[in-house]
C-alpha positions in Angstrom: 0.1 -0.3 -0.1 2.9 2.2 0.7 4.6 1.8 -2.8 1.0 2.7 -4.5 0.7 5.5 -2.3 4.0 6.6 -3.2 3.7 6.4 -7.1 0.6 7.6 -7.2 1.5 10.8 -4.9 4.8 11.3 -7.3 2.9 11.2 -10.3 -0.1 13.3 -9.1 2.7 15.7 -8.3 4.0 15.8 -11.9 0.7 16.1 -13.1 -0.4 18.6 -10.6 2.6 21.2 -12.0 1.0 20.9 -15.3 -2.3 21.1 -14.2 -3.5 24.8 -14.1 -7.7 25.3 -14.5 -10.1 25.6 -11.7 -11.1 21.7 -12.3 -7.8 20.8 -11.5 -7.5 22.9 -8.3 -9.9 21.4 -6.8 -8.7 18.2 -7.5 -4.9 19.1 -6.5 -6.8 20.1 -3.5 -8.3 17.2 -2.4 -5.4 15.0 -3.7 -3.0 17.1 -1.2 -5.5 16.1 1.6 -5.3 11.9 0.9 -7.1 10.7 3.4 -5.9 9.0 7.0 -5.9 5.2 6.8 -6.1 3.3 9.7 -6.0 -0.3 8.5 -6.1 -3.5 10.8 -3.7 -6.2 9.7 -5.4 -9.4 9.8 -2.8 -12.7 9.6 -2.8 -16.2 8.2 -0.3 -19.1 8.9 2.0 -15.6 10.7 2.1 -13.6 7.2 0.0 -10.7 6.5 -3.1 -11.2 4.8 -5.5 -8.7 4.9 -6.1 -4.9 5.5 -9.4 -4.1 6.9 -10.2 -0.3 6.8 -13.1 1.3 8.4 -16.0 2.1 6.0 -15.9 5.3 6.0 -12.5 5.5 5.4 -12.8 2.9 2.4 -15.3 5.6 1.1 -12.5 8.4 1.4 -9.9 6.1 -0.2 -12.3 5.6 -3.2 -13.7 9.3 -3.4 -9.5 9.9 -3.5 -8.5 7.4 -5.7 -11.2 9.0 -8.4 -10.4 12.2 -8.3 -6.5 10.7 -9.1 -8.0 9.1 -12.2 -10.2 12.5 -13.2 -6.6 14.2 -13.3 -4.8 11.6 -15.4 -7.9 11.8 -17.5 -7.6 15.8 -17.5 -4.1 15.0 -18.3 -4.3 12.4 -21.1 -7.0 14.7 -22.9 -4.4 18.0 -22.3 -2.2 16.1 -24.4 -4.5 14.8 -26.9 -5.9 18.7 -27.8 -2.2 20.2 -27.4 -2.3 21.2 -30.8 -6.2 21.6 -31.2 -7.5 24.7 -32.8 -8.7 27.2 -30.2 -11.4 29.7 -29.9 -11.7 32.7 -27.5 -14.6 33.4 -25.5 -15.0 36.6 -27.2 -15.3 34.8 -30.9 -17.4 32.1 -29.0 -20.4 34.8 -27.8 -20.1 36.7 -31.1 -21.5 33.6 -32.8 -23.7 33.4 -30.4 -25.2 36.8 -30.3 -25.6 36.1 -34.5 -27.5 33.0 -34.2 -29.7 34.7 -32.1 
């Protein structure tokens, strides 16, 4: 779990330096406040076999991981659309006013 958390944290940190819009800022805020976990480790034959989380922590972890996925998707979308033509807000407003 620690290795996964470290990987996600380093991946998120790299992505956060690129993301700059409002949605990314909200995701960044959530990522930086990774849920604190208090697992109970269950052993079998002297080996750690399971980690049991309180349900609230499980839900918080699930939400946090969804935010990580959202940030990765945002990064992919930004990369895919990097060279796409853009239209300014002023131009969009102008086009909308012409159709009304």
